[in-house]
C-alpha positions in Angstrom: -67.2 -136.9 -217.0 -68.8 -135.0 -219.9 -72.4 -135.9 -220.8 -73.0 -136.4 -224.5 -75.6 -134.0 -225.8 -77.7 -136.9 -227.2 -78.0 -138.3 -223.7 -79.2 -135.1 -222.2 -82.8 -134.5 -221.3 -84.7 -131.3 -220.3 -86.4 -131.5 -216.9 -89.8 -130.9 -218.7 -89.2 -133.7 -221.1 -88.2 -136.1 -218.3 -91.3 -135.2 -216.3 -93.5 -135.7 -219.4 -92.3 -139.3 -219.8 -94.4 -140.4 -216.8 -96.8 -137.5 -216.6 -95.5 -135.6 -213.5 -94.5 -132.1 -212.9 -91.0 -130.6 -213.1 -91.1 -129.9 -209.4 -91.8 -133.6 -208.7 -88.7 -134.5 -210.7 -86.7 -132.1 -208.5 -88.2 -133.6 -205.4 -87.3 -137.1 -206.6 -83.7 -135.9 -207.0 -83.6 -134.5 -203.5 -85.2 -137.7 -202.0 -82.7 -139.9 -203.8 -85.3 -141.5 -206.0 -83.3 -140.3 -209.0 -79.5 -140.2 -209.2 -77.7 -137.0 -208.3 -77.6 -134.4 -211.1 -74.7 -132.4 -212.4 -75.2 -128.8 -213.4 -74.0 -126.7 -216.2 -71.7 -123.7 -215.7 -74.8 -121.5 -215.6 -76.4 -123.7 -212.9 -79.0 -125.7 -214.9 -79.5 -129.3 -213.9 -78.3 -131.9 -216.3 -80.7 -134.8 -216.7 -79.8 -137.9 -218.7 -81.3 -141.1 -220.0 -80.1 -142.7 -216.7 -82.5 -140.4 -214.9 -85.3 -141.5 -217.3 -84.5 -145.2 -216.5 -84.4 -144.5 -212.8 -87.8 -142.8 -213.0 -89.3 -145.7 -214.9 -88.0 -148.2 -212.4 -89.3 -146.1 -209.5 -92.7 -146.0 -211.0 -92.7 -149.7 -211.5 -91.5 -150.3 -207.9 -94.2 -148.0 -206.6 -96.9 -150.0 -208.4 -96.1 -153.0 -206.1 -94.4 -151.6 -203.1 -95.9 -148.1 -202.7 -94.0 -144.8 -202.7 -92.7 -144.9 -199.1 -90.7 -148.2 -199.7 -89.8 -147.1 -203.2 -88.1 -144.0 -201.9 -86.3 -146.1 -199.3 -85.1 -148.5 -201.9 -84.0 -146.0 -204.6 -82.4 -143.7 -202.1 -80.3 -146.6 -200.8 -79.4 -147.6 -204.4 -78.2 -144.1 -205.3 -76.4 -143.8 -202.0 -74.5 -147.0 -202.9 -76.0 -148.9 -200.0 -77.1 -152.1 -201.8 -77.6 -154.1 -198.6 -80.1 -151.5 -197.3 -81.9 -151.5 -200.7 -82.2 -155.3 -200.7 -83.4 -155.3 -197.1 -86.2 -152.9 -197.9 -87.1 -154.9 -200.9 -87.2 -158.2 -198.9 -89.3 -156.5 -196.3 -92.0 -155.8 -198.8 -92.1 -159.4 -200.0 -92.1 -160.7 -196.4 -95.1 -158.6 -195.6 -97.0 -160.3 -198.4 -95.9 -163.7 -197.1 -97.3 -162.8 -193.7 -100.5 -161.5 -195.1 -101.0 -164.6 -197.3 -100.4 -166.9 -194.3 -102.9 -164.8 -192.2 -105.6 -165.2 -194.9 -105.0 -168.9 -195.2 -105.3 -169.3 -191.4 -108.5 -167.3 -191.3 -109.9 -169.3 -194.3 -109.0 -172.5 -192.5 -110.9 -171.2 -189.4 -114.0 -170.5 -191.5 -113.8 -174.0 -193.0 -113.9 -175.3 -189.5 -116.9 -173.2 -188.7 -118.7 -174.2 -191.9 -118.0 -177.9 -191.3 -119.2 -177.8 -187.7 -122.4 -179.7 -186.9 -125.4 -177.7 -185.7 -125.8 -177.1 -181.9 -127.2 -180.0 -180.0 -129.8 -177.8 -178.3 -131.8 -175.2 -180.1 -131.0 -171.6 -179.4 -133.5 -169.8 -177.1 -136.0 -167.6 -178.9 -135.3 -164.7 -176.5 -132.1 -163.1 -175.4 -130.3 -165.7 -173.2 -128.5 -165.2 -169.9 -124.9 -166.3 -169.4 -125.7 -169.6 -167.8 -127.9 -170.6 -170.7 -125.3 -169.6 -173.2 -122.6 -171.5 -171.3 -124.7 -174.7 -171.4 -125.5 -174.3 -175.1 -121.8 -173.7 -176.0 -120.4 -176.2 -173.6 -118.1 -174.0 -171.6 -118.1 -172.5 -168.2 -119.5 -169.0 -167.5 -116.0 -167.9 -166.5 -114.9 -168.7 -170.0 -117.6 -166.5 -171.5 -116.5 -163.6 -169.2 -112.9 -164.1 -170.3 -113.9 -163.8 -173.9 -115.9 -160.7 -173.1 -112.8 -159.2 -171.4 -110.9 -159.9 -174.7 -113.7 -158.0 -176.5 -114.6 -161.1 -178.5 -118.2 -161.2 -177.0 -120.4 -158.2 -176.6 -123.4 -159.1 -174.4 -125.9 -156.4 -173.5 -126.7 -155.6 -169.9 -130.3 -155.5 -168.6 -131.4 -152.2 -167.0 -131.5 -152.3 -163.2 -130.1 -155.8 -162.7 -127.1 -155.4 -165.0 -127.4 -159.1 -166.0 -125.6 -160.1 -169.2 -127.9 -161.1 -172.0 -126.9 -162.6 -175.4 -128.9 -162.2 -178.5 -128.8 -164.7 -181.4 -125.7 -163.0 -183.0 -123.7 -163.1 -179.7 -124.7 -166.7 -179.1 -123.4 -167.6 -182.5 -120.2 -165.7 -181.8 -119.8 -167.7 -178.6 -120.3 -170.9 -180.5 -117.7 -169.9 -183.1 -115.2 -168.9 -180.4 -115.6 -172.2 -178.6 -115.3 -174.2 -181.8 -112.1 -172.5 -182.9 -110.6 -172.6 -179.4 -111.1 -176.4 -179.5 -109.3 -176.4 -182.8 -106.4 -174.6 -181.1 -106.8 -171.4 -183.1 -105.1 -168.3 -181.5 -107.2 -165.5 -180.3 -105.8 -163.2 -183.1 -107.4 -165.5 -185.7 -110.6 -165.8 -183.8 -110.9 -162.0 -183.6 -110.4 -161.7 -187.3 -113.1 -164.4 -188.0 -115.6 -162.7 -185.7 -114.8 -159.3 -187.3 -115.6 -160.7 -190.7 -118.7 -162.4 -189.5 -120.1 -159.3 -187.8 -119.4 -157.3 -191.0 -120.7 -159.8 -193.6 -123.1 -161.9 -191.5 -122.5 -165.2 -193.3 -119.6 -167.6 -193.1 -120.1 -168.5 -196.8 -119.9 -164.9 -197.8 -116.9 -164.3 -195.7 -115.2 -167.3 -197.2 -115.8 -165.9 -200.7 -114.6 -162.4 -199.6 -111.4 -163.9 -198.2 -110.8 -165.9 -201.4 -111.2 -162.6 -203.3 -108.6 -161.0 -201.1 -106.3 -163.8 -201.7 -106.6 -163.3 -205.4 -105.9 -159.6 -204.9 -102.8 -160.5 -202.9 -101.6 -162.7 -205.8 -101.9 -159.7 -208.1 -100.0 -157.5 -205.7 -97.3 -160.1 -205.4 -96.9 -160.1 -209.2 -96.7 -156.3 -209.3 -93.9 -156.4 -206.6 -92.2 -159.1 -208.6 -92.2 -156.9 -211.7 -90.9 -154.0 -209.7 -88.1 -156.2 -208.4 -87.2 -157.4 -211.9 -87.0 -153.8 -213.1 -84.8 -152.9 -210.2 -82.5 -155.8 -211.0 -82.1 -154.7 -214.6 -81.4 -151.1 -213.4 -78.7 -152.3 -210.9 -77.1 -154.4 -213.6 -77.0 -151.5 -216.0 -75.4 -149.3 -213.4 -72.8 -151.9 -212.7 -72.0 -152.3 -216.3 -71.7 -148.6 -216.7 -69.2 -148.5 -213.9 -71.0 -146.1 -211.6 -68.6 -144.8 -208.8 -69.3 -146.1 -205.4 -69.6 -143.9 -202.3 -66.0 -144.7 -201.5 -64.6 -143.5 -204.8 -67.1 -140.6 -205.6 -65.5 -137.2 -205.2 -66.3 -135.3 -202.0 -69.6 -133.5 -202.3 -70.9 -135.9 -204.9 -72.4 -134.8 -208.3 -74.1 -131.5 -208.3 
């Protein structure tokens, strides 16, 4: 099929539309991000407005999905493997769903921590041994050792005797673990909660940080949605243009 001169684009002009180099355009063709190109009798690549549309769609997809998944999606589209393209797209949205659920579970765990009443007995002013901590938290010493094996607790060891001693931060960590285990939270969530507490130091600040992350997640979700919408329009335009499928394309493809 001949390409009308009005639809042709120079590689340099195509690259300039999104501010990339001509070499990047060639790389995108090789990676399948852009459709295959035909060549003139003298060997020059023929780019068209379809390549410009594909490049715009790829950039929009990359804003939400990143370039690794974008290359996978666009390569599948231009290889006429729509199921693979849709599977990659769905995988990106599923990741967001899992991340959103994780944030909500951790937020729920922090709400439990913030709503918990103060300890019935005051914390010791000095570093406490394992028996004192177990009594304050309301668990057996064997439970504290198990949590240490899971690297949830980090007690120090005294020189010479090698006794475990817990400072105020580790005592608080033990209280948080016990509280969340009583609430049937899995260890994965408890580990996330403790990680945030050790980084931020305050449950209130952690809750605010997690709420901020949730808002960022919403923004990422919208960017992925815009990328998906752009891909849908591109697929519809290709279908209306009657692009050949892999089964009907001549051997060797366009070159």
